[in-house]
C-alpha positions as CSV (number, residue, x, y, z in Angstrom):
1,M,0.0,0.0,0.0
2,M,1.5,3.3,-1.1
3,E,0.5,6.5,0.6
4,R,1.4,10.1,-0.2
5,F,2.7,12.6,2.4
6,D,4.3,15.9,1.9
7,I,6.7,15.5,4.8
8,A,7.7,12.3,6.7
9,I,9.6,12.6,9.9
10,V,11.6,9.6,11.0
11,G,11.9,9.7,14.8
12,G,9.3,10.7,17.3
13,G,11.4,11.8,20.2
14,L,11.5,15.4,21.5
15,T,12.9,16.9,18.3
16,G,10.8,15.0,15.8
17,A,7.6,15.4,17.8
18,A,8.2,19.1,18.2
19,L,8.8,19.6,14.5
20,A,5.6,17.7,13.7
21,L,3.7,19.9,16.1
22,A,5.2,23.0,14.7
23,L,3.8,21.9,11.3
24,K,0.2,21.4,12.6
25,N,-1.2,24.5,10.9
26,S,1.0,24.2,7.7
27,P,-0.4,23.3,4.3
28,Y,1.4,19.9,4.4
29,R,0.3,16.4,5.2
30,V,2.8,15.1,7.7
31,A,3.7,11.6,8.9
32,L,5.6,11.0,12.1
33,V,7.2,7.6,12.1
34,E,8.2,6.3,15.5
35,P,7.9,2.6,16.5
36,R,8.0,3.3,20.3
37,P,5.3,5.9,21.2
38,P,5.8,7.3,24.7
39,P,4.0,5.5,27.4
40,L,1.8,7.1,30.1
41,P,4.4,8.5,32.5
42,A,4.8,6.9,35.9
43,E,5.0,9.0,39.1
44,D,8.6,8.0,39.5
45,W,11.2,10.4,38.2
46,D,12.6,10.0,34.8
47,A,16.4,9.4,34.6
48,R,16.6,11.5,31.4
49,I,16.5,15.2,32.4
50,Y,17.2,18.1,30.1
51,A,17.6,21.9,30.5
52,F,15.3,23.9,28.2
53,S,15.8,27.6,27.3
54,P,12.9,30.0,28.0
55,G,12.7,30.8,24.2
56,N,12.1,27.1,23.4
57,V,9.7,26.6,26.3
58,N,7.6,29.6,25.2
59,W,7.6,28.2,21.7
60,L,6.4,24.8,22.9
61,K,3.7,26.5,25.1
62,A,2.4,28.4,22.1
63,L,2.1,25.1,20.2
64,G,0.3,23.4,23.1
65,G,3.2,21.0,23.7
66,W,4.4,22.2,27.1
67,A,1.4,21.0,29.1
68,E,0.3,18.2,31.5
69,P,1.9,15.9,32.5
70,V,5.1,18.0,32.2
71,R,6.6,18.9,35.6
72,A,9.5,21.3,35.5
73,G,11.8,23.2,37.8
74,A,12.7,26.9,37.0
75,V,16.3,27.9,37.2
76,Q,16.4,31.3,38.9
77,A,20.2,31.5,39.2
78,M,23.4,29.7,38.2
79,R,26.5,29.3,40.3
80,I,29.6,28.1,38.4
81,F,32.9,27.3,40.2
82,G,36.3,26.7,38.9
83,D,38.9,24.5,40.5
84,D,41.0,27.2,42.0
85,G,38.8,30.0,43.2
86,G,37.2,31.1,40.0
87,R,33.5,31.9,40.1
88,L,30.8,33.0,37.8
89,N,27.2,33.9,38.8
90,F,24.1,34.4,36.7
91,D,20.8,35.7,38.2
92,A,17.5,36.0,36.3
93,L,16.3,39.0,38.3
94,E,19.4,41.0,37.4
95,T,18.5,40.8,33.7
96,G,14.7,41.2,34.1
97,L,14.0,37.6,33.3
98,S,11.6,35.4,35.2
99,E,13.9,32.4,34.8
100,L,17.2,31.4,33.1
101,A,16.0,27.9,32.1
102,W,13.6,25.1,32.9
103,I,14.6,21.6,33.9
104,A,12.2,18.8,32.9
105,E,11.9,15.1,32.2
106,N,12.2,13.7,28.7
107,G,9.4,11.2,29.0
108,R,6.8,13.5,30.3
109,L,7.5,16.2,27.7
110,Q,7.5,13.6,24.9
111,F,4.2,12.3,26.1
112,A,2.7,15.9,26.2
113,L,4.0,16.5,22.6
114,W,2.3,13.4,21.4
115,Q,-0.9,14.2,23.2
116,A,-1.0,17.6,21.4
117,L,-0.2,15.9,18.1
118,R,-3.2,13.6,18.4
119,R,-5.3,16.8,18.0
120,A,-3.4,17.9,14.8
121,S,-5.6,17.0,11.8
122,N,-2.8,17.1,9.3
123,V,-0.4,14.9,11.2
124,E,-0.5,11.1,11.3
125,L,1.3,9.2,14.0
126,I,2.7,5.9,12.6
127,A,3.9,3.5,15.3
128,V,5.8,1.2,13.0
129,A,9.5,1.1,12.2
130,A,11.0,1.9,8.8
131,E,13.1,-0.8,7.2
132,A,14.3,0.7,3.9
133,V,14.3,3.8,1.7
134,A,14.0,4.0,-2.0
135,W,15.6,7.3,-3.1
136,G,14.0,9.0,-6.1
137,E,14.5,12.2,-8.1
138,G,12.9,14.6,-5.7
139,R,10.5,12.2,-4.0
140,H,11.6,9.3,-1.8
141,T,9.7,6.2,-0.6
142,L,9.9,5.0,3.0
143,H,9.2,1.3,3.4
144,L,7.7,0.3,6.7
145,I,7.7,-3.0,8.5
146,G,4.5,-4.8,7.5
147,G,4.5,-3.6,3.9
148,R,3.2,0.0,4.2
149,R,5.0,2.5,1.9
150,I,5.1,6.3,2.2
151,E,6.0,8.5,-0.7
152,T,7.1,12.0,0.4
153,D,8.7,15.2,-0.9
154,L,10.7,15.6,2.3
155,L,12.2,13.1,4.6
156,V,13.3,14.5,7.9
157,G,15.9,12.5,10.0
158,A,15.1,13.2,13.7
159,D,16.2,9.7,14.9
160,G,19.1,10.6,17.1
161,A,22.8,10.4,17.2
162,S,22.9,6.9,15.7
163,S,20.5,8.0,13.0
164,W,19.2,5.1,10.9
165,L,18.0,7.5,8.1
166,R,21.4,9.2,8.0
167,A,23.0,5.7,7.5
168,Q,20.5,4.8,4.8
169,A,21.5,8.0,2.9
170,G,25.1,7.0,3.2
171,I,25.9,10.3,5.0
172,G,29.1,10.1,7.0
173,C,29.6,11.7,10.4
174,T,32.7,13.2,12.1
175,V,33.0,12.0,15.7
176,K,35.3,13.5,18.3
177,D,35.4,11.0,21.2
178,Q,35.7,13.0,24.4
179,H,36.9,9.9,26.3
180,Q,34.4,10.9,28.9
181,S,31.0,9.7,30.1
182,G,28.2,11.5,31.8
183,V,26.8,9.8,34.9
184,V,23.2,10.9,35.7
185,A,20.9,10.3,38.6
186,N,18.2,12.2,40.6
187,F,18.2,13.0,44.3
188,E,16.1,14.3,47.1
189,T,17.9,17.1,49.0
190,E,18.1,18.0,52.6
191,R,18.1,21.7,51.9
192,P,15.9,23.6,49.4
193,H,17.7,24.4,46.2
194,R,15.8,27.7,45.7
195,G,15.9,27.3,42.0
196,I,19.7,27.5,41.8
197,A,21.7,25.4,39.3
198,W,25.2,24.6,40.5
199,Q,28.2,23.6,38.4
200,W,31.7,22.7,39.4
201,L,34.4,22.7,36.7
202,R,36.9,20.3,38.2
203,Q,40.1,18.8,36.8
204,D,38.6,15.3,37.2
205,G,35.3,16.3,35.5
206,I,32.3,18.6,35.5
207,L,29.5,18.2,38.0
208,A,26.2,19.9,37.6
209,Y,23.2,20.1,40.0
210,L,19.9,20.9,38.2
211,P,16.8,22.0,40.2
212,L,13.6,19.9,39.8
213,P,10.3,20.7,41.5
214,G,10.3,20.4,45.3
215,R,13.5,19.3,47.1
216,H,14.7,17.4,44.1
217,I,17.7,17.7,41.8
218,S,19.1,15.9,38.8
219,I,22.9,15.6,38.4
220,V,25.2,15.2,35.5
221,W,28.8,14.2,36.4
222,S,31.0,14.2,33.3
223,S,34.4,12.6,33.9
224,H,37.0,10.5,32.2
225,E,35.7,7.1,31.1
226,D,38.0,5.3,33.5
227,A,36.2,6.7,36.5
228,V,32.7,5.7,35.4
229,P,32.7,2.0,36.2
230,G,33.5,2.7,39.8
231,R,30.7,5.3,40.1
232,L,28.2,2.9,38.5
233,A,29.3,0.2,41.0
234,Q,28.6,2.3,44.0
235,T,25.5,1.7,46.2
236,A,22.9,4.4,46.3
237,D,24.2,5.6,49.7
238,E,27.8,5.6,48.5
239,F,27.1,7.5,45.3
240,A,24.8,10.0,47.1
241,A,27.6,10.7,49.6
242,A,30.2,11.1,46.8
243,V,27.9,13.6,44.9
244,A,27.2,15.6,48.0
245,Q,30.9,15.8,48.9
246,A,31.9,16.8,45.3
247,G,29.2,19.5,45.6
248,H,30.7,20.8,48.9
249,G,27.6,20.0,50.7
250,V,25.7,23.0,49.4
251,L,22.3,21.1,49.6
252,G,23.1,19.0,52.7
253,R,22.6,15.3,52.6
254,L,21.3,13.7,49.4
255,R,19.1,10.7,49.0
256,Q,19.2,9.0,45.6
257,I,15.8,8.4,44.0
258,T,16.8,7.0,40.6
259,P,19.7,4.6,39.8
260,Q,22.8,6.1,38.3
261,A,23.3,5.6,34.5
262,A,26.0,6.6,32.1
263,F,26.2,7.7,28.5
264,P,29.4,8.3,26.5
265,L,30.2,11.8,25.4
266,K,31.0,12.3,21.8
267,I,30.8,15.4,19.6
268,R,29.3,14.6,16.3
269,R,28.5,16.4,13.1
270,A,27.0,14.9,10.0
271,K,29.1,15.6,6.9
272,E,25.9,16.6,5.1
273,W,22.8,18.1,6.7
274,F,20.6,18.1,3.6
275,R,20.1,16.6,0.1
276,P,17.2,17.1,-2.3
277,G,14.2,15.9,-0.3
278,L,16.2,15.1,2.8
279,V,17.2,17.0,5.9
280,L,18.7,16.0,9.2
281,I,17.9,17.8,12.5
282,G,18.8,17.5,16.2
283,D,21.2,14.8,17.2
284,A,21.0,13.2,13.8
285,A,22.9,16.2,12.5
286,H,24.9,17.3,15.5
287,T,25.7,16.7,19.2
288,V,27.6,18.8,21.7
289,H,29.2,18.4,25.1
290,P,26.5,18.6,27.8
291,L,28.4,21.1,30.1
292,A,26.2,24.0,28.8
293,G,23.0,22.0,28.6
294,Q,22.4,23.0,25.0
295,G,22.0,19.8,23.1
296,V,18.2,19.6,23.0
297,N,17.9,23.3,22.7
298,L,19.9,23.3,19.5
299,G,17.5,20.6,18.2
300,F,14.5,22.7,19.0
301,R,16.1,25.7,17.3
302,D,16.5,23.5,14.3
303,C,12.8,22.7,14.4
304,R,11.9,26.4,14.8
305,R,13.9,27.5,11.9
306,L,12.8,24.7,9.6
307,A,9.1,25.1,10.4
308,E,9.5,28.8,9.8
309,M,11.0,28.2,6.4
310,L,8.3,25.7,5.5
311,A,5.4,27.9,6.6
312,S,5.1,29.6,3.2
313,G,4.1,26.4,1.4
314,G,5.5,25.1,-1.8
315,N,7.7,22.0,-2.3
316,P,9.1,21.2,1.2
317,G,12.0,19.3,-0.2
318,A,13.3,22.0,-2.6
319,I,17.1,22.1,-2.4
320,G,17.3,25.9,-2.2
321,R,15.1,26.0,0.8
322,L,17.0,23.2,2.6
323,Q,20.3,24.8,1.8
324,A,19.2,28.1,3.3
325,Y,18.0,26.3,6.4
326,S,21.4,24.6,6.8
327,V,23.4,27.8,6.3
328,R,21.3,29.6,9.0
329,R,21.7,26.8,11.5
330,M,25.3,25.9,11.1
331,E,26.7,29.0,12.8
332,D,24.7,28.4,16.0
333,V,25.8,24.7,16.1
334,A,29.4,25.4,15.3
335,T,29.7,28.1,17.9
336,M,28.2,25.8,20.6
337,Q,30.4,22.9,19.6
338,F,33.5,25.1,19.6
339,T,32.7,26.7,23.0
340,T,31.7,23.6,24.9
341,G,34.6,21.6,23.4
342,G,37.1,24.3,24.2
343,L,35.9,24.7,27.8
344,K,36.1,20.9,28.3
345,K,39.7,20.9,27.2
346,L,40.6,23.9,29.2
347,F,39.1,22.6,32.5
348,T,40.5,19.1,32.1
349,S,44.1,20.3,31.4
350,P,46.6,19.7,34.2
351,D,48.8,22.5,33.0
352,P,49.2,25.1,35.8
353,V,49.0,28.0,33.3
354,A,45.7,26.6,32.0
355,R,44.4,26.3,35.5
356,T,45.3,30.0,36.2
357,L,43.7,31.1,33.0
358,R,40.5,29.3,33.4
359,N,39.8,30.5,36.9
360,A,40.9,34.0,36.0
361,G,38.5,33.8,33.0
362,L,35.6,32.9,35.2
363,G,36.3,35.8,37.5
364,L,36.8,38.3,34.7
365,T,33.5,37.3,33.0
366,D,31.7,37.6,36.3
367,S,32.9,41.2,36.6
368,Q,31.7,42.2,33.2
369,D,28.0,42.7,33.2
370,W,27.8,43.4,29.5
371,L,29.5,40.0,28.7
372,K,27.2,38.2,31.2
373,Q,24.2,39.8,29.5
374,A,25.4,38.7,26.1
375,L,25.9,35.1,27.2
376,M,22.5,35.0,28.8
377,R,20.8,36.5,25.8
378,H,22.2,33.7,23.7
379,A,21.3,31.0,26.2
380,I,17.7,32.0,26.7
381,Q,16.8,31.8,22.9
């Protein structure tokens, strides 16, 4: 059975679902292909937590995607510490913002996006995996398990860092292995966090506390891959004590409420982001180091730009339109990859000169209000 869609999005995670929702009022018929629709969230906390910029949250709210059952913690301030006295502070009130970011669970937001999509008359949710692609001259055909076929003017790869669609297109990917892994877990805190996000830039890694609703935080502890097995092997009490000690006890005792998990840190960039009738977005096109919490935000900004460029109608897979989209997005992504990669190198270097420079740099930035304002303006987009 052959069906005709204007746009077919492969991957229904946060990025793919957000793009489909952004196209709900477009003139296009859209298919969202995702074999694992999000289940009804449990009351337990999700181990996958992300930071979301106010600009992206406001965009999702306008689309109806930031809604129940999302539960999110507002970041009112950030406290960043170097490994030798350097310090950098950001406060929402100082810049006239209501918050610097929001911290929320992946599963609940994905479920909310899908609930909103069920009300979109021009979007069909297809809970079947794709198994092959037939590439044509401007139109491509997606073959689904079970025999269904989708012919489309534009295929969108939103299926993550190990993108199946990118591989089917034969598009290579440059990978910079950071030889680090991020260990994540959620905790209940003895003291209230007061909406403050904490980050310690240590020689042995980067530790972040991210505020969740109530007396709860999520942590990301990025460190050399050799240290990760030991952290994963610790009991909940042992790991909680280690996280509290590394955070200088700022929130008192911690009680672990989700098991620790780890993910390898690699900076990726697809060698091509588009071809006639094909475009890659989100992690399928690029990933960054998590120290700035900007990975999912870059993906949402991809969606915002692409949806904006498709709003006028016409052939969604036209090469000129996709090229213009790619050019506009590459600067943002390249800047973030360069910045986060450079900071990671700087703060893991044992060189005494580098140590002096990185801590002096934090202090200098903290003393320059105009620079802090510029950094925050970019981060809140």
